[in-house]
DRENVEX-291098 format. One record per residue: residue in one letter; x, y, z of N, C-alpha, C in turn. Coordinates in steps of 0.2 Angstrom, whole numbers, plus 5000, padded with zeros to 4 digits. Layout:
+---------+------+------+------+-------+-------+-------+------+------+------+
| residuo | n_px | n_py | n_pz | ca_px | ca_py | ca_pz | c_px | c_py | c_pz |
+---------+------+------+------+-------+-------+-------+------+------+------+
|       A |    X |    Y |    Z |     X |     Y |     Z |    X |    Y |    Z |
...
+---------+------+------+------+-------+-------+-------+------+------+------+
# end
This chain:
+---------+------+------+------+-------+-------+-------+------+------+------+
| residuo | n_px | n_py | n_pz | ca_px | ca_py | ca_pz | c_px | c_py | c_pz |
+---------+------+------+------+-------+-------+-------+------+------+------+
|       X | 5122 | 4900 | 4958 |  5117 |  4899 |  4964 | 5110 | 4901 | 4961 |
|       X | 5105 | 4897 | 4962 |  5099 |  4898 |  4959 | 5095 | 4904 | 4963 |
|       X | 5091 | 4908 | 4960 |  5088 |  4913 |  4963 | 5083 | 4911 | 4968 |
|       X | 5082 | 4914 | 4974 |  5077 |  4912 |  4979 | 5071 | 4917 | 4979 |
|       X | 5071 | 4921 | 4973 |  5065 |  4925 |  4973 | 5059 | 4921 | 4971 |
|       X | 5053 | 4923 | 4974 |  5047 |  4919 |  4973 | 5042 | 4923 | 4970 |
|       X | 5038 | 4920 | 4966 |  5032 |  4924 |  4963 | 5026 | 4922 | 4967 |
|       X | 5022 | 4926 | 4969 |  5016 |  4925 |  4973 | 5010 | 4928 | 4969 |
|       X | 5005 | 4923 | 4969 |  4999 |  4926 |  4966 | 4994 | 4929 | 4971 |
|       X | 4995 | 4926 | 4977 |  4991 |  4929 |  4983 | 4996 | 4928 | 4989 |
|       X | 4996 | 4934 | 4993 |  5000 |  4934 |  4999 | 4996 | 4937 | 5004 |
|       X | 4994 | 4933 | 5009 |  4990 |  4935 |  5015 | 4994 | 4938 | 5020 |
|       X | 4993 | 4945 | 5021 |  4996 |  4948 |  5026 | 4992 | 4951 | 5032 |
|       X | 4986 | 4948 | 5032 |  4981 |  4951 |  5037 | 4983 | 4950 | 5044 |
|       X | 4987 | 4945 | 5046 |  4989 |  4944 |  5053 | 4996 | 4947 | 5054 |
|       X | 4999 | 4950 | 5049 |  5006 |  4953 |  5050 | 5005 | 4960 | 5053 |
|       X | 5010 | 4962 | 5057 |  5010 |  4969 |  5059 | 5015 | 4972 | 5055 |
|       X | 5014 | 4978 | 5053 |  5018 |  4982 |  5048 | 5020 | 4989 | 5050 |
|       X | 5026 | 4991 | 5048 |  5028 |  4998 |  5050 | 5026 | 5003 | 5045 |
|       X | 5027 | 5009 | 5046 |  5026 |  5015 |  5042 | 5031 | 5014 | 5036 |
|       X | 5037 | 5012 | 5038 |  5043 |  5011 |  5033 | 5041 | 5006 | 5028 |
|       X | 5038 | 5001 | 5030 |  5036 |  4995 |  5025 | 5030 | 4997 | 5021 |
|       X | 5026 | 5002 | 5023 |  5020 |  5004 |  5019 | 5023 | 5009 | 5014 |
|       X | 5028 | 5013 | 5015 |  5031 |  5017 |  5010 | 5034 | 5012 | 5005 |
|       X | 5037 | 5007 | 5006 |  5040 |  5002 |  5002 | 5034 | 4999 | 4997 |
|       X | 5028 | 4997 | 5000 |  5023 |  4995 |  4996 | 5020 | 5000 | 4991 |
|       X | 5020 | 5007 | 4994 |  5018 |  5012 |  4989 | 5023 | 5013 | 4983 |
|       X | 5029 | 5012 | 4984 |  5034 |  5012 |  4979 | 5033 | 5007 | 4974 |
|       X | 5032 | 5001 | 4976 |  5031 |  4995 |  4972 | 5025 | 4996 | 4968 |
|       X | 5019 | 4999 | 4971 |  5013 |  5000 |  4967 | 5014 | 5005 | 4962 |
|       X | 5017 | 5011 | 4964 |  5017 |  5017 |  4960 | 5021 | 5015 | 4953 |
|       X | 5027 | 5011 | 4954 |  5031 |  5010 |  4949 | 5029 | 5003 | 4945 |
|       X | 5024 | 5000 | 4948 |  5022 |  4994 |  4945 | 5027 | 4988 | 4944 |
|       X | 5031 | 4988 | 4950 |  5037 |  4983 |  4950 | 5034 | 4976 | 4952 |
|       X | 5028 | 4977 | 4955 |  5025 |  4970 |  4958 | 5017 | 4971 | 4956 |
|       X | 5014 | 4966 | 4955 |  5007 |  4966 |  4953 | 5003 | 4965 | 4960 |
|       X | 5002 | 4971 | 4963 |  4998 |  4971 |  4970 | 4991 | 4973 | 4969 |
|       X | 4986 | 4969 | 4970 |  4979 |  4971 |  4968 | 4976 | 4973 | 4975 |
|       X | 4978 | 4970 | 4980 |  4974 |  4971 |  4986 | 4979 | 4969 | 4992 |
|       X | 4979 | 4973 | 4998 |  4981 |  4970 |  5004 | 4978 | 4974 | 5010 |
|       X | 4978 | 4970 | 5015 |  4976 |  4973 |  5021 | 4980 | 4971 | 5027 |
|       X | 4983 | 4976 | 5031 |  4987 |  4974 |  5036 | 4985 | 4978 | 5043 |
|       X | 4988 | 4975 | 5048 |  4987 |  4978 |  5055 | 4994 | 4982 | 5056 |
|       X | 4993 | 4989 | 5058 |  4999 |  4993 |  5058 | 5002 | 4991 | 5065 |
|       X | 5009 | 4992 | 5064 |  5013 |  4990 |  5070 | 5012 | 4995 | 5076 |
|       X | 5013 | 5002 | 5074 |  5012 |  5007 |  5078 | 5008 | 5013 | 5075 |
|       X | 5006 | 5018 | 5079 |  5003 |  5023 |  5076 | 5007 | 5026 | 5070 |
|       X | 5004 | 5028 | 5065 |  5008 |  5031 |  5059 | 5006 | 5038 | 5058 |
|       X | 5010 | 5042 | 5055 |  5009 |  5049 |  5053 | 5006 | 5049 | 5046 |
|       X | 5000 | 5049 | 5045 |  4997 |  5048 |  5038 | 4999 | 5054 | 5033 |
|       X | 5000 | 5060 | 5036 |  5002 |  5065 |  5032 | 5009 | 5064 | 5029 |
|       X | 5013 | 5062 | 5033 |  5020 |  5060 |  5031 | 5020 | 5055 | 5026 |
|       X | 5016 | 5049 | 5028 |  5016 |  5043 |  5024 | 5014 | 5045 | 5016 |
|       X | 5009 | 5049 | 5016 |  5006 |  5050 |  5009 | 5008 | 5057 | 5006 |
|       X | 5012 | 5061 | 5009 |  5014 |  5068 |  5007 | 5019 | 5067 | 5001 |
|       X | 5023 | 5062 | 5001 |  5028 |  5062 |  4995 | 5025 | 5058 | 4989 |
|       X | 5019 | 5056 | 4990 |  5016 |  5052 |  4984 | 5014 | 5057 | 4978 |
|       X | 5016 | 5055 | 4972 |  5013 |  5059 |  4967 | 5006 | 5056 | 4965 |
|       X | 5002 | 5059 | 4962 |  4995 |  5056 |  4960 | 4991 | 5053 | 4965 |
|       X | 4991 | 5057 | 4971 |  4987 |  5055 |  4977 | 4981 | 5060 | 4977 |
|       X | 4975 | 5057 | 4979 |  4969 |  5061 |  4979 | 4965 | 5059 | 4985 |
|       X | 4964 | 5064 | 4989 |  4960 |  5063 |  4995 | 4952 | 5062 | 4993 |
|       X | 4949 | 5057 | 4995 |  4942 |  5055 |  4993 | 4937 | 5057 | 4999 |
|       X | 4939 | 5054 | 5005 |  4935 |  5055 |  5011 | 4940 | 5056 | 5017 |
|       X | 4937 | 5057 | 5023 |  4942 |  5058 |  5029 | 4948 | 5053 | 5029 |
|       X | 4947 | 5047 | 5029 |  4952 |  5042 |  5029 | 4953 | 5038 | 5023 |
|       X | 4952 | 5041 | 5017 |  4952 |  5037 |  5011 | 4955 | 5041 | 5005 |
|       X | 4959 | 5038 | 5001 |  4963 |  5041 |  4996 | 4963 | 5037 | 4990 |
|       X | 4964 | 5040 | 4984 |  4965 |  5036 |  4978 | 4972 | 5037 | 4976 |
|       X | 4976 | 5032 | 4974 |  4983 |  5033 |  4971 | 4983 | 5030 | 4964 |
|       X | 4986 | 5034 | 4960 |  4986 |  5032 |  4953 | 4993 | 5030 | 4951 |
|       X | 4994 | 5024 | 4948 |  5001 |  5021 |  4947 | 5003 | 5024 | 4940 |
|       X | 5009 | 5022 | 4938 |  5012 |  5024 |  4931 | 5008 | 5021 | 4925 |
|       X | 5004 | 5016 | 4926 |  5000 |  5014 |  4921 | 4993 | 5017 | 4921 |
|       X | 4991 | 5021 | 4925 |  4985 |  5024 |  4926 | 4980 | 5020 | 4930 |
|       X | 4982 | 5015 | 4933 |  4977 |  5011 |  4937 | 4977 | 5014 | 4944 |
|       X | 4971 | 5014 | 4947 |  4969 |  5017 |  4953 | 4969 | 5012 | 4959 |
|       X | 4972 | 5014 | 4964 |  4972 |  5010 |  4970 | 4968 | 5014 | 4976 |
|       X | 4964 | 5011 | 4979 |  4960 |  5015 |  4985 | 4963 | 5013 | 4991 |
|       X | 4966 | 5018 | 4995 |  4969 |  5017 |  5001 | 4964 | 5019 | 5007 |
|       X | 4964 | 5015 | 5012 |  4960 |  5017 |  5018 | 4964 | 5015 | 5024 |
|       X | 4964 | 5020 | 5029 |  4967 |  5019 |  5035 | 4962 | 5021 | 5041 |
|       X | 4961 | 5016 | 5045 |  4956 |  5017 |  5050 | 4959 | 5013 | 5056 |
|       X | 4960 | 5017 | 5062 |  4963 |  5015 |  5068 | 4969 | 5011 | 5067 |
|       X | 4970 | 5005 | 5068 |  4976 |  5001 |  5067 | 4976 | 4997 | 5061 |
|       X | 4971 | 4998 | 5056 |  4971 |  4994 |  5050 | 4973 | 4999 | 5044 |
|       X | 4976 | 4996 | 5039 |  4978 |  4999 |  5033 | 4976 | 4994 | 5027 |
|       X | 4972 | 4997 | 5022 |  4970 |  4993 |  5017 | 4971 | 4996 | 5010 |
|       X | 4972 | 4993 | 5005 |  4973 |  4995 |  4998 | 4970 | 4991 | 4993 |
|       X | 4966 | 4993 | 4989 |  4963 |  4989 |  4984 | 4962 | 4992 | 4977 |
|       X | 4963 | 4988 | 4972 |  4963 |  4990 |  4965 | 4955 | 4992 | 4964 |
|       X | 4954 | 4998 | 4960 |  4947 |  4999 |  4959 | 4946 | 5000 | 4951 |
+---------+------+------+------+-------+-------+-------+------+------+------+
# end
C-alpha cells in the first residue's frame, strides 16, 4: 500500500482552532527538527495554561510578557507569542 504521508511546503492554519495538546505536539516537532516548521499562527480552541504548556520545554527563554524564544536541537531559534486567543511561532 502506498504511503499517504504528504510533504507540505506551506500549510495555512490561521483559520483552524487548535488545542493545548496539539501545541505540545508542534513543540515536539520543532524541538526535534522532525518537520521543517518555519512559522505558524493559529487561533486557540480554549484558554490554555501557558506555564504548563512551556514548562516542560528545554531551551526556552522568556523575552517579554507574552513572548518566548525556543531553541531547537540544531540551534535555530523560534519566537513564540501568545496573545488572547492567538498563538504564533516564527523562525528568527
